[in-house]
All heavy atoms as TSV, in Angstrom:
chain	resi	resn	atom	element	x	y	z
A	1	MET	N	N	0.770	-1.168	-0.018
A	1	MET	CA	C	-0.007	-0.005	-0.019
A	1	MET	C	C	0.853	1.246	-0.035
A	1	MET	O	O	1.823	1.361	0.762
A	1	MET	CB	C	-0.867	0.005	1.226
A	1	MET	CG	C	-1.862	1.143	1.260
A	1	MET	SD	S	-3.026	0.788	2.647
A	1	MET	CE	C	-3.377	2.527	3.066
A	2	SER	N	N	0.653	2.191	-0.920
A	2	SER	CA	C	1.459	3.370	-1.018
A	2	SER	C	C	1.038	4.395	0.025
A	2	SER	O	O	-0.153	4.451	0.336
A	2	SER	CB	C	1.357	3.837	-2.379
A	2	SER	OG	O	0.122	4.228	-2.732
A	3	ASP	N	N	1.950	5.291	0.262
A	3	ASP	CA	C	1.608	6.475	1.168
A	3	ASP	C	C	0.826	7.469	0.364
A	3	ASP	O	O	1.074	7.647	-0.819
A	3	ASP	CB	C	2.846	7.065	1.712
A	3	ASP	CG	C	3.596	6.148	2.631
A	3	ASP	OD1	O	2.869	5.319	3.292
A	3	ASP	OD2	O	4.812	6.170	2.755
A	4	HIS	N	N	-0.093	8.157	0.984
A	4	HIS	CA	C	-0.892	9.237	0.255
A	4	HIS	C	C	-0.594	10.554	0.840
A	4	HIS	O	O	-0.273	10.766	1.915
A	4	HIS	CB	C	-2.362	8.967	0.413
A	4	HIS	CG	C	-2.745	7.746	-0.349
A	4	HIS	ND1	N	-2.891	7.611	-1.678
A	4	HIS	CD2	C	-3.266	6.510	0.218
A	4	HIS	CE1	C	-3.293	6.392	-2.017
A	4	HIS	NE2	N	-3.570	5.659	-0.849
A	5	VAL	N	N	-0.631	11.545	-0.028
A	5	VAL	CA	C	-0.474	12.884	0.326
A	5	VAL	C	C	-1.838	13.558	-0.122
A	5	VAL	O	O	-2.284	13.370	-1.239
A	5	VAL	CB	C	0.639	13.731	-0.382
A	5	VAL	CG1	C	0.636	15.121	-0.047
A	5	VAL	CG2	C	1.993	13.067	0.094
A	6	TYR	N	N	-2.520	14.340	0.854
A	6	TYR	CA	C	-3.836	14.936	0.499
A	6	TYR	C	C	-3.689	16.429	0.414
A	6	TYR	O	O	-2.930	17.038	1.135
A	6	TYR	CB	C	-4.798	14.571	1.636
A	6	TYR	CG	C	-5.035	13.128	1.670
A	6	TYR	CD1	C	-4.354	12.313	2.523
A	6	TYR	CD2	C	-6.125	12.486	0.908
A	6	TYR	CE1	C	-4.544	10.903	2.577
A	6	TYR	CE2	C	-6.358	11.139	1.008
A	6	TYR	CZ	C	-5.627	10.379	1.891
A	6	TYR	OH	O	-5.891	9.035	1.907
A	7	LYS	N	N	-4.429	17.006	-0.566
A	7	LYS	CA	C	-4.652	18.455	-0.604
A	7	LYS	C	C	-5.973	18.621	-0.043
A	7	LYS	O	O	-6.888	17.932	-0.260
A	7	LYS	CB	C	-4.539	18.828	-2.084
A	7	LYS	CG	C	-5.034	20.296	-2.292
A	7	LYS	CD	C	-3.683	21.176	-2.224
A	7	LYS	CE	C	-4.268	22.536	-2.628
A	7	LYS	NZ	N	-3.275	23.580	-2.300
A	8	VAL	N	N	-6.080	19.750	0.730
A	8	VAL	CA	C	-7.393	20.082	1.384
A	8	VAL	C	C	-7.760	21.504	1.022
A	8	VAL	O	O	-6.986	22.440	1.020
A	8	VAL	CB	C	-7.276	20.025	2.980
A	8	VAL	CG1	C	-8.603	20.366	3.572
A	8	VAL	CG2	C	-6.850	18.635	3.381
A	9	ILE	N	N	-9.068	21.653	0.505
A	9	ILE	CA	C	-9.584	22.963	0.186
A	9	ILE	C	C	-10.929	23.194	0.785
A	9	ILE	O	O	-11.524	22.225	1.353
A	9	ILE	CB	C	-9.787	23.065	-1.435
A	9	ILE	CG1	C	-10.703	22.057	-1.934
A	9	ILE	CG2	C	-8.383	23.027	-2.129
A	9	ILE	CD1	C	-11.126	22.194	-3.434
A	10	GLU	N	N	-11.296	24.452	0.944
A	10	GLU	CA	C	-12.641	24.750	1.446
A	10	GLU	C	C	-13.535	25.209	0.355
A	10	GLU	O	O	-13.167	25.913	-0.587
A	10	GLU	CB	C	-12.540	25.832	2.497
A	10	GLU	CG	C	-11.859	25.441	3.790
A	10	GLU	CD	C	-11.866	26.416	4.872
A	10	GLU	OE1	O	-12.497	27.575	4.729
A	10	GLU	OE2	O	-11.272	26.251	5.916
A	11	LEU	N	N	-14.810	24.737	0.400
A	11	LEU	CA	C	-15.830	25.100	-0.571
A	11	LEU	C	C	-17.085	25.550	0.172
A	11	LEU	O	O	-17.337	25.092	1.259
A	11	LEU	CB	C	-16.152	23.878	-1.436
A	11	LEU	CG	C	-14.994	23.279	-2.163
A	11	LEU	CD1	C	-15.503	21.926	-2.754
A	11	LEU	CD2	C	-14.548	24.175	-3.257
A	12	ALA	N	N	-17.842	26.317	-0.473
A	12	ALA	CA	C	-19.247	26.738	0.050
A	12	ALA	C	C	-20.251	26.219	-0.916
A	12	ALA	O	O	-20.130	26.660	-2.133
A	12	ALA	CB	C	-19.286	28.220	0.324
A	13	GLY	N	N	-21.206	25.529	-0.473
A	13	GLY	CA	C	-22.290	25.021	-1.405
A	13	GLY	C	C	-23.595	25.602	-0.881
A	13	GLY	O	O	-23.709	25.824	0.273
A	14	SER	N	N	-24.553	25.822	-1.857
A	14	SER	CA	C	-25.812	26.329	-1.339
A	14	SER	C	C	-26.933	25.564	-2.093
A	14	SER	O	O	-26.703	24.973	-3.123
A	14	SER	CB	C	-25.915	27.826	-1.647
A	14	SER	OG	O	-25.927	28.140	-3.057
A	15	SER	N	N	-28.152	25.627	-1.512
A	15	SER	CA	C	-29.202	24.931	-2.068
A	15	SER	C	C	-30.544	25.590	-1.476
A	15	SER	O	O	-30.553	26.021	-0.371
A	15	SER	CB	C	-29.254	23.486	-1.724
A	15	SER	OG	O	-30.469	22.832	-2.064
A	16	GLU	N	N	-31.590	25.623	-2.299
A	16	GLU	CA	C	-32.906	26.045	-1.805
A	16	GLU	C	C	-33.613	24.789	-1.157
A	16	GLU	O	O	-34.656	25.007	-0.530
A	16	GLU	CB	C	-33.679	26.562	-2.944
A	16	GLU	CG	C	-33.245	27.933	-3.429
A	16	GLU	CD	C	-34.181	28.550	-4.463
A	16	GLU	OE1	O	-35.046	27.878	-4.913
A	16	GLU	OE2	O	-33.860	29.690	-4.820
A	17	THR	N	N	-33.114	23.635	-1.331
A	17	THR	CA	C	-33.744	22.366	-0.848
A	17	THR	C	C	-33.428	21.866	0.532
A	17	THR	O	O	-34.285	21.716	1.390
A	17	THR	CB	C	-33.506	21.312	-1.904
A	17	THR	OG1	O	-33.835	21.740	-3.204
A	17	THR	CG2	C	-34.380	20.047	-1.597
A	18	SER	N	N	-32.089	21.768	0.786
A	18	SER	CA	C	-31.668	21.085	1.997
A	18	SER	C	C	-30.132	21.313	2.260
A	18	SER	O	O	-29.413	21.588	1.196
A	18	SER	CB	C	-31.988	19.604	2.054
A	18	SER	OG	O	-31.142	18.958	1.102
A	19	ILE	N	N	-29.743	21.038	3.369
A	19	ILE	CA	C	-28.335	21.056	3.817
A	19	ILE	C	C	-27.527	19.952	2.953
A	19	ILE	O	O	-26.511	20.210	2.396
A	19	ILE	CB	C	-28.042	20.877	5.254
A	19	ILE	CG1	C	-28.535	22.064	5.995
A	19	ILE	CG2	C	-26.574	20.622	5.621
A	19	ILE	CD1	C	-28.725	21.852	7.562
A	20	GLU	N	N	-28.158	18.787	2.936
A	20	GLU	CA	C	-27.610	17.629	2.185
A	20	GLU	C	C	-27.369	17.927	0.724
A	20	GLU	O	O	-26.428	17.617	0.149
A	20	GLU	CB	C	-28.423	16.381	2.354
A	20	GLU	CG	C	-28.439	15.824	3.724
A	20	GLU	CD	C	-29.435	16.484	4.701
A	20	GLU	OE1	O	-30.168	17.365	4.267
A	20	GLU	OE2	O	-29.467	16.103	5.902
A	21	ASP	N	N	-28.439	18.620	0.154
A	21	ASP	CA	C	-28.236	19.057	-1.299
A	21	ASP	C	C	-27.137	20.166	-1.450
A	21	ASP	O	O	-26.410	20.057	-2.487
A	21	ASP	CB	C	-29.656	19.608	-1.728
A	21	ASP	CG	C	-29.691	19.867	-3.303
A	21	ASP	OD1	O	-29.207	18.818	-4.042
A	21	ASP	OD2	O	-29.994	20.968	-3.783
A	22	ALA	N	N	-26.980	21.001	-0.496
A	22	ALA	CA	C	-25.939	21.982	-0.576
A	22	ALA	C	C	-24.529	21.322	-0.551
A	22	ALA	O	O	-23.668	21.654	-1.285
A	22	ALA	CB	C	-26.007	23.039	0.556
A	23	ILE	N	N	-24.399	20.278	0.297
A	23	ILE	CA	C	-23.219	19.504	0.332
A	23	ILE	C	C	-22.971	18.700	-0.945
A	23	ILE	O	O	-21.874	18.786	-1.601
A	23	ILE	CB	C	-23.196	18.491	1.555
A	23	ILE	CG1	C	-23.248	19.157	2.875
A	23	ILE	CG2	C	-22.028	17.573	1.430
A	23	ILE	CD1	C	-23.625	18.303	4.018
A	24	ALA	N	N	-24.020	18.145	-1.461
A	24	ALA	CA	C	-23.906	17.275	-2.685
A	24	ALA	C	C	-23.561	18.206	-3.925
A	24	ALA	O	O	-22.716	17.891	-4.766
A	24	ALA	CB	C	-25.188	16.641	-3.014
A	25	ARG	N	N	-24.066	19.446	-3.909
A	25	ARG	CA	C	-23.705	20.453	-5.047
A	25	ARG	C	C	-22.307	20.837	-4.988
A	25	ARG	O	O	-21.563	20.888	-5.972
A	25	ARG	CB	C	-24.669	21.548	-4.958
A	25	ARG	CG	C	-26.028	21.393	-5.317
A	25	ARG	CD	C	-26.882	22.596	-5.052
A	25	ARG	NE	N	-28.309	22.436	-5.468
A	25	ARG	CZ	C	-28.796	22.856	-6.564
A	25	ARG	NH1	N	-28.030	23.505	-7.414
A	25	ARG	NH2	N	-30.063	22.603	-6.936
A	26	ALA	N	N	-21.732	21.133	-3.735
A	26	ALA	CA	C	-20.336	21.511	-3.619
A	26	ALA	C	C	-19.426	20.420	-4.019
A	26	ALA	O	O	-18.421	20.576	-4.796
A	26	ALA	CB	C	-20.086	21.982	-2.166
A	27	VAL	N	N	-19.725	19.146	-3.573
A	27	VAL	CA	C	-18.812	18.022	-3.858
A	27	VAL	C	C	-18.964	17.675	-5.367
A	27	VAL	O	O	-17.977	17.411	-6.005
A	27	VAL	CB	C	-19.212	16.800	-3.004
A	27	VAL	CG1	C	-18.536	15.549	-3.498
A	27	VAL	CG2	C	-18.815	17.024	-1.586
A	28	GLY	N	N	-20.221	17.717	-5.885
A	28	GLY	CA	C	-20.395	17.331	-7.281
A	28	GLY	C	C	-19.720	18.399	-8.231
A	28	GLY	O	O	-19.068	17.938	-9.138
A	29	ARG	N	N	-19.789	19.663	-7.913
A	29	ARG	CA	C	-19.148	20.728	-8.733
A	29	ARG	C	C	-17.617	20.565	-8.654
A	29	ARG	O	O	-16.895	20.652	-9.718
A	29	ARG	CB	C	-19.565	22.090	-8.334
A	29	ARG	CG	C	-18.879	23.200	-9.073
A	29	ARG	CD	C	-19.353	23.187	-10.499
A	29	ARG	NE	N	-18.658	24.255	-11.243
A	29	ARG	CZ	C	-17.489	24.102	-11.791
A	29	ARG	NH1	N	-16.780	22.964	-11.714
A	29	ARG	NH2	N	-16.901	25.104	-12.433
A	30	ALA	N	N	-17.087	20.263	-7.457
A	30	ALA	CA	C	-15.672	20.061	-7.313
A	30	ALA	C	C	-15.147	18.876	-8.050
A	30	ALA	O	O	-14.095	18.984	-8.723
A	30	ALA	CB	C	-15.287	19.917	-5.815
A	31	GLY	N	N	-15.968	17.783	-8.099
A	31	GLY	CA	C	-15.641	16.658	-8.775
A	31	GLY	C	C	-15.521	16.820	-10.362
A	31	GLY	O	O	-14.931	15.934	-10.996
A	32	GLU	N	N	-16.133	17.920	-10.865
A	32	GLU	CA	C	-16.025	18.137	-12.283
A	32	GLU	C	C	-14.642	18.510	-12.709
A	32	GLU	O	O	-14.209	18.352	-13.860
A	32	GLU	CB	C	-16.950	19.254	-12.729
A	32	GLU	CG	C	-18.452	18.788	-12.546
A	32	GLU	CD	C	-19.442	19.926	-12.961
A	32	GLU	OE1	O	-18.954	20.946	-13.480
A	32	GLU	OE2	O	-20.614	19.833	-12.681
A	33	THR	N	N	-13.812	19.047	-11.778
A	33	THR	CA	C	-12.496	19.571	-12.068
A	33	THR	C	C	-11.454	19.067	-11.292
A	33	THR	O	O	-10.207	19.238	-11.633
A	33	THR	CB	C	-12.500	21.168	-11.967
A	33	THR	OG1	O	-12.857	21.529	-10.670
A	33	THR	CG2	C	-13.366	21.853	-13.044
A	34	ILE	N	N	-11.690	18.317	-10.117
A	34	ILE	CA	C	-10.735	17.813	-9.242
A	34	ILE	C	C	-10.839	16.339	-9.262
A	34	ILE	O	O	-11.846	15.734	-8.959
A	34	ILE	CB	C	-10.891	18.354	-7.865
A	34	ILE	CG1	C	-10.750	19.854	-7.810
A	34	ILE	CG2	C	-9.876	17.752	-6.871
A	34	ILE	CD1	C	-11.146	20.457	-6.487
A	35	LYS	N	N	-9.664	15.665	-9.487
A	35	LYS	CA	C	-9.590	14.222	-9.483
A	35	LYS	C	C	-9.342	13.706	-8.054
A	35	LYS	O	O	-8.898	14.465	-7.172
A	35	LYS	CB	C	-8.487	13.663	-10.327
A	35	LYS	CG	C	-8.687	14.000	-11.790
A	35	LYS	CD	C	-7.689	13.381	-12.708
A	35	LYS	CE	C	-6.247	13.685	-12.267
A	35	LYS	NZ	N	-5.147	13.080	-13.074
A	36	ASN	N	N	-9.689	12.432	-7.759
A	36	ASN	CA	C	-9.325	11.762	-6.643
A	36	ASN	C	C	-9.898	12.349	-5.290
A	36	ASN	O	O	-9.270	12.285	-4.250
A	36	ASN	CB	C	-7.724	11.736	-6.380
A	36	ASN	CG	C	-7.091	11.124	-7.614
A	36	ASN	OD1	O	-7.572	10.158	-8.253
A	36	ASN	ND2	N	-5.936	11.668	-8.009
A	37	LEU	N	N	-11.177	12.845	-5.366
A	37	LEU	CA	C	-11.770	13.335	-4.179
A	37	LEU	C	C	-11.973	12.110	-3.187
A	37	LEU	O	O	-12.378	11.063	-3.649
A	37	LEU	CB	C	-13.236	13.943	-4.504
A	37	LEU	CG	C	-13.168	15.222	-5.237
A	37	LEU	CD1	C	-14.712	15.556	-5.562
A	37	LEU	CD2	C	-12.607	16.272	-4.475
A	38	ARG	N	N	-11.732	12.286	-1.940
A	38	ARG	CA	C	-11.703	11.240	-0.985
A	38	ARG	C	C	-12.692	11.482	0.217
A	38	ARG	O	O	-13.271	10.498	0.694
A	38	ARG	CB	C	-10.297	10.963	-0.427
A	38	ARG	CG	C	-9.343	10.566	-1.516
A	38	ARG	CD	C	-9.739	9.114	-2.037
A	38	ARG	NE	N	-8.717	8.722	-2.975
A	38	ARG	CZ	C	-9.032	8.260	-4.240
A	38	ARG	NH1	N	-10.319	8.328	-4.647
A	38	ARG	NH2	N	-8.062	7.957	-5.037
A	39	TRP	N	N	-12.813	12.713	0.705
A	39	TRP	CA	C	-13.620	12.973	1.939
A	39	TRP	C	C	-14.021	14.330	1.955
A	39	TRP	O	O	-13.466	15.248	1.350
A	39	TRP	CB	C	-12.786	12.590	3.136
A	39	TRP	CG	C	-11.477	13.265	3.290
A	39	TRP	CD1	C	-10.293	12.853	2.893
A	39	TRP	CD2	C	-11.207	14.547	3.930
A	39	TRP	NE1	N	-9.284	13.700	3.255
A	39	TRP	CE2	C	-9.871	14.793	3.792
A	39	TRP	CE3	C	-12.103	15.479	4.590
A	39	TRP	CZ2	C	-9.290	15.953	4.333
A	39	TRP	CZ3	C	-11.481	16.621	5.073
A	39	TRP	CH2	C	-10.126	16.886	4.936
A	40	PHE	N	N	-15.029	14.575	2.847
A	40	PHE	CA	C	-15.415	15.953	3.144
A	40	PHE	C	C	-15.775	16.045	4.588
A	40	PHE	O	O	-16.033	15.118	5.273
A	40	PHE	CB	C	-16.604	16.417	2.284
A	40	PHE	CG	C	-17.916	15.812	2.624
A	40	PHE	CD1	C	-18.695	16.479	3.593
A	40	PHE	CD2	C	-18.368	14.583	2.113
A	40	PHE	CE1	C	-20.001	15.960	3.978
A	40	PHE	CE2	C	-19.554	14.048	2.512
A	40	PHE	CZ	C	-20.374	14.722	3.469
A	41	GLU	N	N	-15.723	17.344	5.087
A	41	GLU	CA	C	-16.108	17.612	6.498
A	41	GLU	C	C	-16.914	18.968	6.516
A	41	GLU	O	O	-16.421	19.977	5.963
A	41	GLU	CB	C	-14.766	17.863	7.300
A	41	GLU	CG	C	-14.918	18.257	8.710
A	41	GLU	CD	C	-13.612	18.538	9.409
A	41	GLU	OE1	O	-12.561	18.291	8.833
A	41	GLU	OE2	O	-13.723	18.981	10.611
A	42	VAL	N	N	-18.059	18.902	7.160
A	42	VAL	CA	C	-18.761	20.136	7.188
A	42	VAL	C	C	-18.298	20.995	8.348
A	42	VAL	O	O	-18.177	20.539	9.430
A	42	VAL	CB	C	-20.344	19.780	7.522
A	42	VAL	CG1	C	-21.106	21.048	7.630
A	42	VAL	CG2	C	-20.814	18.954	6.344
A	43	LEU	N	N	-17.958	22.296	8.068
A	43	LEU	CA	C	-17.314	23.161	8.983
A	43	LEU	C	C	-18.325	24.142	9.580
A	43	LEU	O	O	-18.424	24.406	10.805
A	43	LEU	CB	C	-16.194	24.046	8.362
A	43	LEU	CG	C	-15.057	23.226	7.700
A	43	LEU	CD1	C	-14.100	24.235	6.918
A	43	LEU	CD2	C	-14.325	22.531	8.784
A	44	GLU	N	N	-19.212	24.580	8.596
A	44	GLU	CA	C	-20.268	25.595	9.175
A	44	GLU	C	C	-21.561	25.266	8.278
A	44	GLU	O	O	-21.596	24.801	7.176
A	44	GLU	CB	C	-19.882	26.986	8.751
A	44	GLU	CG	C	-18.691	27.443	9.559
A	44	GLU	CD	C	-18.224	28.906	9.271
A	44	GLU	OE1	O	-19.136	29.615	8.650
A	44	GLU	OE2	O	-17.153	29.276	9.521
A	45	THR	N	N	-22.658	25.564	9.003
A	45	THR	CA	C	-24.001	25.467	8.324
A	45	THR	C	C	-24.715	26.777	8.603
A	45	THR	O	O	-24.747	27.223	9.763
A	45	THR	CB	C	-24.822	24.312	8.913
A	45	THR	OG1	O	-24.114	23.136	8.793
A	45	THR	CG2	C	-26.128	24.195	8.173
A	46	ARG	N	N	-25.275	27.345	7.628
A	46	ARG	CA	C	-26.068	28.602	7.794
A	46	ARG	C	C	-27.169	28.678	6.721
A	46	ARG	O	O	-27.118	27.838	5.854
A	46	ARG	CB	C	-25.206	29.738	7.743
A	46	ARG	CG	C	-24.474	30.072	6.475
A	46	ARG	CD	C	-23.526	31.240	6.541
A	46	ARG	NE	N	-22.413	31.106	5.697
A	46	ARG	CZ	C	-21.154	30.631	6.057
A	46	ARG	NH1	N	-20.977	30.166	7.287
A	46	ARG	NH2	N	-20.185	30.487	5.224
A	47	GLY	N	N	-28.000	29.687	6.866
A	47	GLY	CA	C	-29.042	29.873	5.895
A	47	GLY	C	C	-29.491	31.232	5.761
A	47	GLY	O	O	-29.117	32.129	6.542
A	48	HIS	N	N	-30.426	31.503	4.770
A	48	HIS	CA	C	-31.049	32.764	4.491
A	48	HIS	C	C	-32.537	32.644	4.776
A	48	HIS	O	O	-33.167	31.799	4.339
A	48	HIS	CB	C	-30.686	33.200	3.052
A	48	HIS	CG	C	-31.384	34.348	2.645
A	48	HIS	ND1	N	-30.931	35.657	3.064
A	48	HIS	CD2	C	-32.534	34.623	1.826
A	48	HIS	CE1	C	-31.731	36.582	2.492
A	48	HIS	NE2	N	-32.629	35.970	1.803
A	49	ILE	N	N	-33.006	33.561	5.576
A	49	ILE	CA	C	-34.475	33.581	5.956
A	49	ILE	C	C	-35.118	34.782	5.138
A	49	ILE	O	O	-34.605	35.860	5.161
A	49	ILE	CB	C	-34.645	33.703	7.481
A	49	ILE	CG1	C	-34.019	32.551	8.165
A	49	ILE	CG2	C	-36.117	33.865	7.710
A	49	ILE	CD1	C	-34.028	32.727	9.644
A	50	GLU	N	N	-36.238	34.483	4.553
A	50	GLU	CA	C	-36.972	35.509	3.781
A	50	GLU	C	C	-38.482	35.401	4.140
A	50	GLU	O	O	-39.067	34.195	4.052
A	50	GLU	CB	C	-36.769	35.340	2.329
A	50	GLU	CG	C	-37.066	36.504	1.445
A	50	GLU	CD	C	-36.497	36.374	0.080
A	50	GLU	OE1	O	-35.303	36.387	-0.199
A	50	GLU	OE2	O	-37.455	36.087	-0.784
A	51	ASP	N	N	-39.121	36.379	4.578
A	51	ASP	CA	C	-40.538	36.400	4.975
A	51	ASP	C	C	-40.848	35.263	6.025
A	51	ASP	O	O	-41.841	34.564	5.994
A	51	ASP	CB	C	-41.441	36.223	3.760
A	51	ASP	CG	C	-41.297	37.308	2.809
A	51	ASP	OD1	O	-41.130	38.433	3.211
A	51	ASP	OD2	O	-41.405	37.096	1.546
A	52	GLY	N	N	-39.902	35.076	6.946
A	52	GLY	CA	C	-40.096	34.106	8.056
A	52	GLY	C	C	-39.815	32.684	7.631
A	52	GLY	O	O	-40.048	31.827	8.521
A	53	LYS	N	N	-39.329	32.451	6.404
A	53	LYS	CA	C	-39.186	31.095	5.953
A	53	LYS	C	C	-37.785	30.831	5.432
A	53	LYS	O	O	-37.165	31.881	5.027
A	53	LYS	CB	C	-40.231	30.706	4.847
A	53	LYS	CG	C	-41.672	30.706	5.319
A	53	LYS	CD	C	-42.522	30.393	4.196
A	53	LYS	CE	C	-43.938	30.431	4.689
A	53	LYS	NZ	N	-44.887	30.158	3.647
A	54	ILE	N	N	-37.286	29.623	5.473
A	54	ILE	CA	C	-35.899	29.422	5.081
A	54	ILE	C	C	-35.984	29.495	3.499
A	54	ILE	O	O	-36.719	28.769	2.807
A	54	ILE	CB	C	-35.442	27.999	5.442
A	54	ILE	CG1	C	-35.343	27.897	6.976
A	54	ILE	CG2	C	-34.102	27.662	4.801
A	54	ILE	CD1	C	-35.020	26.582	7.484
A	55	LYS	N	N	-35.007	30.233	3.033
A	55	LYS	CA	C	-34.943	30.547	1.550
A	55	LYS	C	C	-33.746	29.753	0.915
A	55	LYS	O	O	-33.934	29.186	-0.124
A	55	LYS	CB	C	-34.819	31.997	1.200
A	55	LYS	CG	C	-34.822	32.361	-0.226
A	55	LYS	CD	C	-36.239	32.075	-0.873
A	55	LYS	CE	C	-36.153	32.560	-2.281
A	55	LYS	NZ	N	-37.366	32.256	-3.018
A	56	HIS	N	N	-32.650	29.759	1.592
A	56	HIS	CA	C	-31.420	28.991	1.182
A	56	HIS	C	C	-30.729	28.340	2.304
A	56	HIS	O	O	-30.746	28.975	3.379
A	56	HIS	CB	C	-30.459	30.005	0.455
A	56	HIS	CG	C	-30.840	30.538	-0.872
A	56	HIS	ND1	N	-31.518	31.684	-0.977
A	56	HIS	CD2	C	-30.705	29.945	-2.076
A	56	HIS	CE1	C	-31.829	31.892	-2.259
A	56	HIS	NE2	N	-31.369	30.909	-2.992
A	57	TYR	N	N	-30.096	27.230	2.046
A	57	TYR	CA	C	-29.196	26.673	3.040
A	57	TYR	C	C	-27.804	26.817	2.425
A	57	TYR	O	O	-27.584	26.753	1.170
A	57	TYR	CB	C	-29.367	25.098	3.089
A	57	TYR	CG	C	-30.790	24.742	3.587
A	57	TYR	CD1	C	-31.867	24.709	2.768
A	57	TYR	CD2	C	-30.976	24.622	4.962
A	57	TYR	CE1	C	-33.158	24.372	3.241
A	57	TYR	CE2	C	-32.287	24.283	5.454
A	57	TYR	CZ	C	-33.323	24.198	4.585
A	57	TYR	OH	O	-34.588	23.813	4.984
A	58	GLN	N	N	-26.774	27.052	3.313
A	58	GLN	CA	C	-25.395	27.198	2.808
A	58	GLN	C	C	-24.534	26.365	3.830
A	58	GLN	O	O	-24.703	26.412	5.002
A	58	GLN	CB	C	-24.959	28.554	2.769
A	58	GLN	CG	C	-23.595	28.689	2.246
A	58	GLN	CD	C	-23.128	30.196	2.099
A	58	GLN	OE1	O	-23.032	30.829	3.118
A	58	GLN	NE2	N	-22.846	30.675	0.828
A	59	VAL	N	N	-23.583	25.580	3.146
A	59	VAL	CA	C	-22.599	24.962	4.066
A	59	VAL	C	C	-21.259	25.273	3.584
A	59	VAL	O	O	-20.893	25.473	2.463
A	59	VAL	CB	C	-22.732	23.424	3.905
A	59	VAL	CG1	C	-24.075	22.978	4.522
A	59	VAL	CG2	C	-22.563	22.945	2.544
A	60	LEU	N	N	-20.281	25.341	4.601
A	60	LEU	CA	C	-18.873	25.489	4.251
A	60	LEU	C	C	-18.270	24.117	4.607
A	60	LEU	O	O	-18.380	23.599	5.729
A	60	LEU	CB	C	-18.263	26.647	5.169
A	60	LEU	CG	C	-16.877	26.805	4.960
A	60	LEU	CD1	C	-16.455	27.375	3.630
A	60	LEU	CD2	C	-16.258	27.838	6.004
A	61	ILE	N	N	-17.585	23.563	3.586
A	61	ILE	CA	C	-16.998	22.186	3.815
A	61	ILE	C	C	-15.497	22.237	3.429
A	61	ILE	O	O	-15.049	23.039	2.665
A	61	ILE	CB	C	-17.694	21.146	2.907
A	61	ILE	CG1	C	-17.535	21.416	1.493
A	61	ILE	CG2	C	-19.157	21.060	3.363
A	61	ILE	CD1	C	-18.072	20.302	0.604
A	62	LYS	N	N	-14.786	21.316	4.041
A	62	LYS	CA	C	-13.412	21.018	3.621
A	62	LYS	C	C	-13.541	19.815	2.744
A	62	LYS	O	O	-14.310	18.870	3.022
A	62	LYS	CB	C	-12.556	20.692	4.880
A	62	LYS	CG	C	-11.973	21.844	5.568
A	62	LYS	CD	C	-10.937	21.230	6.681
A	62	LYS	CE	C	-10.468	22.387	7.427
A	62	LYS	NZ	N	-9.544	21.840	8.520
A	63	VAL	N	N	-12.783	19.712	1.730
A	63	VAL	CA	C	-12.737	18.585	0.855
A	63	VAL	C	C	-11.352	18.111	0.725
A	63	VAL	O	O	-10.366	18.890	0.442
A	63	VAL	CB	C	-13.342	18.970	-0.545
A	63	VAL	CG1	C	-13.248	17.775	-1.548
A	63	VAL	CG2	C	-14.775	19.416	-0.437
A	64	GLY	N	N	-11.136	16.819	0.883
A	64	GLY	CA	C	-9.751	16.308	0.676
A	64	GLY	C	C	-9.669	15.371	-0.513
A	64	GLY	O	O	-10.532	14.669	-0.829
A	65	PHE	N	N	-8.474	15.568	-1.239
A	65	PHE	CA	C	-8.274	14.697	-2.316
A	65	PHE	C	C	-6.772	14.288	-2.464
A	65	PHE	O	O	-5.924	15.154	-1.913
A	65	PHE	CB	C	-8.736	15.295	-3.715
A	65	PHE	CG	C	-8.177	16.639	-3.964
A	65	PHE	CD1	C	-6.957	16.770	-4.758
A	65	PHE	CD2	C	-8.703	17.852	-3.449
A	65	PHE	CE1	C	-6.504	18.070	-5.000
A	65	PHE	CE2	C	-8.158	19.009	-3.589
A	65	PHE	CZ	C	-7.099	19.243	-4.455
A	66	THR	N	N	-6.511	13.152	-2.916
A	66	THR	CA	C	-5.115	12.702	-3.045
A	66	THR	C	C	-4.438	13.379	-4.143
A	66	THR	O	O	-4.952	13.690	-5.275
A	66	THR	CB	C	-5.014	11.175	-3.300
A	66	THR	OG1	O	-5.755	10.832	-4.344
A	66	THR	CG2	C	-5.600	10.346	-2.110
A	67	VAL	N	N	-3.180	13.726	-3.878
A	67	VAL	CA	C	-2.333	14.336	-4.846
A	67	VAL	C	C	-1.834	13.215	-5.832
A	67	VAL	O	O	-1.317	12.229	-5.391
A	67	VAL	CB	C	-1.155	14.999	-4.145
A	67	VAL	CG1	C	-0.213	15.635	-5.207
A	67	VAL	CG2	C	-1.596	16.102	-3.257
A	68	ASP	N	N	-1.994	13.551	-7.066
A	68	ASP	CA	C	-1.591	12.628	-8.133
A	68	ASP	C	C	-0.122	12.378	-8.052
A	68	ASP	O	O	0.664	13.371	-8.049
A	68	ASP	CB	C	-1.999	13.092	-9.504
A	68	ASP	CG	C	-1.872	12.093	-10.608
A	68	ASP	OD1	O	-1.465	11.012	-10.284
A	68	ASP	OD2	O	-2.198	12.399	-11.697
A	69	ASP	N	N	0.334	11.161	-7.968
A	69	ASP	CA	C	1.700	10.840	-7.865
A	69	ASP	C	C	2.423	10.491	-9.028
A	69	ASP	O	O	3.526	10.002	-9.055
A	69	ASP	CB	C	2.006	9.714	-6.720
A	69	ASP	CG	C	1.300	8.507	-7.061
A	69	ASP	OD1	O	0.614	8.396	-8.162
A	69	ASP	OD2	O	1.370	7.508	-6.350
A	70	THR	N	N	1.801	10.723	-10.238
A	70	THR	CA	C	2.447	10.451	-11.429
A	70	THR	C	C	3.434	11.664	-11.695
A	70	THR	O	O	3.153	12.762	-11.411
A	70	THR	CB	C	1.468	10.303	-12.640
A	70	THR	OG1	O	0.722	11.475	-12.719
A	70	THR	CG2	C	0.521	9.096	-12.500
A	71	VAL	N	N	4.452	11.372	-12.398
A	71	VAL	CA	C	5.466	12.400	-12.771
A	71	VAL	C	C	5.139	12.852	-14.210
A	71	VAL	O	O	4.997	11.980	-15.086
A	71	VAL	CB	C	6.812	11.813	-12.675
A	71	VAL	CG1	C	7.889	12.825	-13.103
A	71	VAL	CG2	C	7.141	11.388	-11.283
A	72	ALA	N	N	5.036	14.125	-14.455
A	72	ALA	CA	C	4.779	14.611	-15.792
A	72	ALA	C	C	6.047	14.669	-16.622
A	72	ALA	O	O	7.065	14.781	-16.124
A	72	ALA	CB	C	4.236	16.040	-15.654
């Protein structure tokens, strides 16, 4: 088993539907341009209230991915 090195970034995802959807949107969008996604951690959860009702959910997450060990 080889040793892994991880890069960690922070992302903010939002959704009008749910916290889970906000997470899925952030991870899904990151997966379009970042290879080797491995894990995420929710750092903050917040939302926007409009007319006494929840309008948007927002999450701040850390995402970890393995650094490609191929040599260019």
